Each structure stands twice: as structure tokens, then as C-alpha cells.
C-alpha positions in Angstrom: 22.7 -5.9 -26.5 19.3 -6.1 -28.1 16.2 -5.0 -26.2 15.1 -7.3 -23.5 11.4 -7.8 -23.3 9.5 -6.6 -20.2 8.8 -10.3 -19.6 12.4 -10.8 -18.5 12.1 -7.8 -16.3 8.9 -9.0 -14.7 10.5 -12.5 -14.1 13.5 -10.9 -12.3 11.1 -8.6 -10.4 8.9 -11.5 -9.3 11.9 -13.5 -8.2 13.2 -10.6 -6.2 16.4 -10.6 -8.3 17.0 -6.9 -7.6 20.4 -6.5 -9.3 19.3 -8.3 -12.5 16.0 -6.4 -12.6 17.8 -3.0 -12.2 20.2 -3.7 -15.0 17.4 -5.0 -17.3 15.3 -2.0 -16.5 18.1 0.4 -17.3 18.7 -1.3 -20.7 15.0 -1.3 -21.5 14.4 2.3 -20.4 17.2 3.6 -22.6 15.1 2.9 -25.7 11.6 2.9 -24.0 11.8 5.8 -21.6 8.0 6.1 -21.3 7.3 2.6 -20.1 5.9 3.5 -16.7 5.4 -0.1 -15.6 9.1 -0.7 -16.0 9.9 2.6 -14.3 7.9 1.4 -11.3 9.8 -1.9 -11.3 13.1 -0.1 -11.6 12.5 2.2 -8.7 11.2 -0.6 -6.5 14.2 -2.7 -7.1 16.5 0.3 -6.5 15.0 0.9 -3.1 15.0 -2.8 -2.2 18.8 -2.6 -2.8 18.7 0.4 -0.3 19.5 2.9 -3.2 16.8 5.2 -1.8 18.1 8.5 -3.3 18.2 7.0 -6.8 14.7 5.5 -6.4 13.3 8.8 -5.1 14.9 10.6 -8.1 13.2 8.1 -10.5 9.8 8.7 -8.8 10.2 12.5 -8.8 11.1 12.4 -12.5 8.1 10.2 -13.2 5.8 12.7 -11.3 6.9 15.4 -13.7 6.7 13.3 -16.8 3.4 11.4 -16.1 1.0 13.8 -14.5 -2.0 11.5 -15.2 -0.3 8.8 -13.2 0.6 10.7 -10.0 -1.8 8.7 -7.8 0.2 5.5 -8.3 3.5 7.2 -8.2 2.7 8.9 -4.9 1.6 5.5 -3.5 4.9 4.0 -4.7 6.8 6.8 -3.0 4.9 6.0 0.2 5.9 2.4 -0.1 9.5 3.4 -0.5 9.4 5.6 2.6 7.6 2.9 4.6 10.2 0.3 3.5 13.1 2.5 4.7 11.3 3.3 8.0 10.6 7.0 7.2 7.0 6.7 8.3 6.2 10.5 8.4 7.4 10.8 4.8 5.3 7.8 3.9 2.3 9.6 5.4 3.0 12.7 3.3 3.3 10.6 0.1 0.1 8.7 0.8 -1.8 11.9 1.6 -0.6 13.3 -1.8 -2.0 10.2 -3.4 -5.3 10.8 -1.6 -5.3 14.4 -2.7 -4.8 13.2 -6.3 -7.7 10.7 -6.2 -9.8 10.9 -3.1 -12.3 8.3 -4.4 -9.8 5.4 -4.4 -9.6 3.5 -1.1 -6.0 2.1 -1.4 -4.2 5.3 -0.5 -6.3 5.6 2.6 -5.6 2.0 3.6 -1.9 2.6 3.1 -2.0 5.8 5.1 -4.0 4.2 7.9 -1.6 1.3 8.2 1.4 3.7 8.5 -0.5 5.7 11.1 -1.4 2.5 13.1 2.2 1.3 12.9 3.2 4.6 14.7 0.6 4.1 17.4 -1.6 6.9 16.0 -4.7 4.8 16.4 -7.2 7.7 16.4 -5.8 9.0 13.1 -5.7 5.5 11.7 -9.3 5.0 12.7 -10.4 8.2 11.0 -8.4 7.3 7.8 -9.8 3.8 7.6 -13.3 5.1 8.1 -12.7 7.4 5.1 -11.5 4.4 3.1 -14.8 2.5 3.8 -16.7 5.4 2.2 -14.8 5.4 -1.0 -16.6 4.5 -4.2 -13.6 2.5 -5.6 -11.1 0.0 -4.3 -10.9 -2.7 -1.7 -13.6 -1.7 0.7 -13.5 -5.1 2.4 -9.8 -4.5 3.2 -10.7 -1.0 4.5 -13.3 -2.6 6.9 -10.7 -5.2 8.0 -8.1 -2.6 8.7 -10.6 -0.4 10.5 -11.5 -3.5 12.6 -7.8 -4.1 13.4 -7.4 -0.5 14.6 -10.6 -0.7 16.8 -9.3 -4.0 18.2 -6.0 -2.3 19.0 -8.0 0.3 20.9 -9.8 -2.4 22.9 -13.1 -1.7 21.2 -13.9 -5.3 20.5 -17.6 -5.0 19.7 -17.0 -2.3 17.2 -14.1 -4.3 15.6 -16.4 -7.3 15.3 -18.9 -5.3 13.3 -16.1 -4.2 10.9 -14.8 -7.8 10.5 -18.3 -9.0 9.8 -18.7 -6.2 7.2 -15.4 -7.2 5.5 -16.6 -10.9 5.4 -20.0 -9.8 4.0 -18.2 -8.1 1.1 -15.8 -11.0 0.6 -16.9 -14.2 2.4 -13.5 -15.9 1.7 -11.4 -13.1 3.4 -9.2 -15.4 5.5 -7.6 -12.6 7.6 -11.0 -11.1 8.4 -12.4 -14.5 9.3 -9.5 -15.1 11.8 -9.8 -11.6 13.2 -13.6 -12.1 13.7 -12.9 -15.4 15.6 -10.4 -13.6 17.8 -12.7 -10.7 18.8 -15.7 -13.1 19.2 -13.6 -15.3 21.6 -12.3 -12.2 23.4 -15.8 -10.8 23.8 -17.0 -14.2 25.2 -14.1 -14.2 27.7 -15.0 -10.7 28.8 -18.6 -11.7 29.6 -17.6 -14.9 31.5 
């Protein structure tokens, strides 16, 4: 069979056609083994089919072969572990991504979300606060997630400040707008 373009792979990926995507990726990677974008798609679809060990092997191989791309690969490993419910392993992978590029907020956001999911709200607060200080990334999302953690701790006034900051950065941030409405209403109920 002739080479299939990455466009077909992307279409299968976007339509969550995991079996098709895996087969297309395998064919493409035979002749294009250094196509990291396809490697990511391949590993993601493997783990979506619960072929976790195979996906981990793909990521571990990529970590060795693409040292300049470790930040993204570690984040993808974190996503895999989160998907399979291995939250401590996800934390480790996200921390490795942070260690690789401490100036990018995304890994902090991912780590904080995993910590919050485990009820580690103090850790999640600390992690999201670090994300808000990053020079790169989705700082509005970092403030939103910090606000969610503070809201979870019952610190509604502090959460309100974070949601306002997220909206200040992106005034169309729908989730932050709804969260701000929620804590504003809750604060009004507390005073009444």
C-alpha cells in the first residue's frame, strides 16, 4: 500500500476512529519514523484502545529519540496515566514535564488538575499558583483552575479574585464567567 498522508491520520484521529488511526499510523511510521506528530497520534489512539503498555513503550522510545521534545512527550504520558486512572503516575509525568520546561504553564495546570481530582487541594493550589507566575502559556486557565481549587476549599472571596483575573485576561472565558457568577451568588447568600 502506498504511503497515506498525515491528513488521513488526522481525520481518523479527529473522528475518534482509534483502530483506523492506529493502522494508518503504523503504515506511515514504517517509512517516516521521525514524524513526531504522528507518533503522538499513534500513542494516544493506542491508549484510547486500552493498549496502555504499547502506548507507554511508544512514548518511552520517543523520549530517547527526541530529547528536544521531552516536555510534550512527558505531558502526553501524563494524559495517558490520567486516562487509565493512574493519577500518581500522571503526577510524576507532569512533574517531569515541569522539570523540562518550568516556564510553560500547561504542565502545572495538568498537574494541579490531577492533584485536585485526588482531593489534594493544598498541593493543587500551590501548583496552580506557580502556573499563574509562568511567562508562557494559558495564564487565564491557570487563574481559572486556581479559582476552582479555592472554591473547593470554601475560600469564595479568593476564588472570586482568581475568576476575575481570568476574565481580565480573556473576557470571553465562558467557564470563568460562570464560575464567577457562582461564587458571587454564594458570597451574597453567605452575607444574607
